[in-house]
N, C-alpha and C positions, 0 to 999 in steps of 0.2 A: 569153566564157571568165567560170569561174568564180572569185571570188577568193574560194580557201581562204587559213585564218587555222593554220590545223594540218596534218602529213600526217605521214605514222608508214613508216620508212624499215627495214626486220629483215633483215637477214640468217639465212639458213634454217642452219640443224644438216644433220645427217643427209649430205652430199652427197660421195659414194665419189672414189675417182678415175679418173678419167673415161678409156675408150680405146677404140680406133677401134668401130667401131658401133654404140656405147651409145644405147639409144635419151634422147633431150635432154627430153625432155615427160613419162618414167617420171622419170626424176630428178628432175627439180619438183616431182609431184609424189606423189615419194617425199618429198621434201627438206619441201613442206611441211606432209607428218602427224604429222611427224617433231618438227616443228614446234609441232606444235597450231594450225595454221592454214588454214582454209579459203578458195580463191579468192571473192572478190566483186565483181560488173559493177564496171568502174572501172578496178579493180585496175593495175600492173605490172610483168609480169617482169624482171626485168632479170641479162642472164648476159652471167659472165663470156667475151669472147674464146676465153677460149686450152681452154675445155671447151668450147663451140663446137668452133673448128677441129680438138681432142682425137679429137672423135667422127665429127665428120667426112673421117678418116685425112687430116689436112694434116703429118703429121710425118716428116722428112726429117732422113735419113739423111747426115749430112757425109761422108762416105767412100764414098758413090752418085754425090758430086756433081764433072763434070769442068771447070775451071774456064778460060772462053775465054779468047783471047788481051787482048778488050778486059780482061777480069774480074783477068786477072793484074798490069796492068798498071798499074789502076786501085787492087786491095790492094796495092799497093806503096803509093804517091801516100798512103794511108789510112792503114795499118800493121793491114790486117785482113785476119786469112782469105779467098784464094781463093775457095773455096769459097764463103762467105759472102756474098761479091758475086759472084759467078755467082746468086743465089741472087736475092739484090734483087735483080739490074739483069733476072733471069727475068720479075719477079711491079712489075716497073715500065714504066712507060711513057719515060722517061730522068729526066739525072740531075740536081735542080735546085741543091743544090753539093755538093763534096767535101776535107772540111780530117779530117788527123790523126783515125780511131778511127770518124771517122764520116761518112755518103755519106746527102743528104736527096734524096730523089725523088720526081715525084710516079706516086706508085699502081697497080697496074693498072685501080685503080675510082674515082678522084681524088681518091684524100687524101694532101697533101702531107706527107713527115712520114720520120719515123730509123729508116734500116733497112728500107724497107720493109714494118713493124709484126714483124716476124721475132724474136721472140722465145728462147729457149737457159734461162729461169728453168723451175723448176719442170717437170721433163719426165726427172729423174730424178738419180741420183748424179754429182759436181762430177766433173768429168773427160769427163764423156762428146761424142760427137758429134752429138744428135740434134736438129733445130730448128723451132721452126714457124712456118709461112706461118698469114695470116688467110684464113678460108672466103671459097668459091671465091667468091659472093655474100652476104651476107649480110643484106639485104634477103631474101631468097627462101627463106632458114632462120627467120629471126627468121615470120613470115609461115606456114612449112610448123609451124613449134614450135605458133601462134599457133592456128593449126587443129586440129591435133594436140588439145592445151589444152579449147579449146570443146568438142570431141570428147567428151570422153574425162570433163568435168566441167556441160560445157554454161553452159559463163560465156564473154563474151564478155573476153577483158581484153587491153591491150596486151600488148606482147615485146620488149624489148631488147636488140644485142648493145653492150658498150663495150669501152672498153681505154683503157688508160691510155698517154698521151700526153705528149709533150714541146711548148713556145709559141717562139715567135716571142716576141723580148724579153721572154721571160721566167721565170720558174727554176720550174722543181720540175714535174713530173705532175701531169695532171691525170686525171677518166674521163671518154672525149670517143663519141661512139654510132658506130657503126661498121653498122648496120642496128636498122631501125624498120620495127613492122606495127600498126598501130593508135592510132597518135597520132604528131600535127602536129609535125614535126620539124622544121617553121619555124613563128611564126605570125609573119603583118601587121601588123603593129597601128597604124599608119597610118590617120589616119584618127578614132583617139579621143581623144579629150578629155582633157589632164592634170588635175589639180586645183586645176586656173586657170583652168578653158573654155580654154586651148592645144591648137589641134586636131597631132595627132604628126605629123609632116612625115618622117621614115626610121629609126624602132623597131621593129625587125621582131626577134621571142623568138627564139634556138635554143634551143628547149625538150626538147629532145631529149637539147643537151648540157644543157644544166642537169641532168635528172634523168638523168644517167650519174655528172655527177658527183659529186652527193648520195648513188647507190646505190653508188657505186666509196668512200665515206669508212667503208665498213660492210662494206664487200670488205676492205679493207684490203692490202696491196704485199707480201704474205711471205708468211712460211709461217702465214697463218692456216686456209684452205683451205676459202673462206666467197664459190664463185662465185656465187650464186644468192639478187637481191635481192629481197623484198616490195614493192615502195613501196604504196600506200592514203594514196590522199586527196589526188594529181595533178590541180592545175588544168588544167584542158581540152576544149578540144570533140573530139567522135567524128571522127573521117576518117580518111584516109589517105594515104600517104606515101611518101615514098624518101626514104630519109639523102645521096642528091645535091641535095635540096633547099639543105643548109645548104652544100656547098658553089659556093665565090665563084669565076665562070664564069674562064677566063682572061685576059677584054679587059677587066673586070675591076680586075685585080690587080693593085698597083701596082707591088707590086714582084718581080714573075719576067718 
């Protein structure tokens, strides 16, 4: 891994409201042009999950959802919309914890997260019944967008899809990687020496999550409308990976 002392993080301009069927690679190239930027080898393009989900048609109208008996029971216990609970259950492999207004689940992709990552923000005027699910396969989406950019521009970059999530033991949300292509999700630093020559025994760096958190700062969390970020100078060794590399196996999880 290179020892970077400087890194540029820039939210790109000119990104329109995204609709089902829109081409994300085109959105990226248009935003690069609007921002006066050109891709360089080694750059990282970071995409907000929301625009990928919208483009992939992952928007659902709650009026089309019929809650099951299990969803009705869980909705009553958590004071949540039974239709939303039905979607949460359908996107999950199991409920980890359910309390008032919060359902923590193991998402079908392996993430442990609140409400299966389903979101209602920035989908229209207040009072709408639409929600947005996570992409079906964020790693595959990242790889497809990366390939499209490489074909059009002739430069190989890394692509991340990220979302803002809450964390156990700490308040506040941070950016987290949901999909990755062209960037090691997890860097194994074991065997390296520290400043005093001591061999690192257990150090692993969640590189994709570190990149996601940095990009999330310039994306914003509300009405900023900056869902595409260009990062330059990210230190990493080129290679393929999967976001599942970041997921702790159940057998190593001390709290489940």
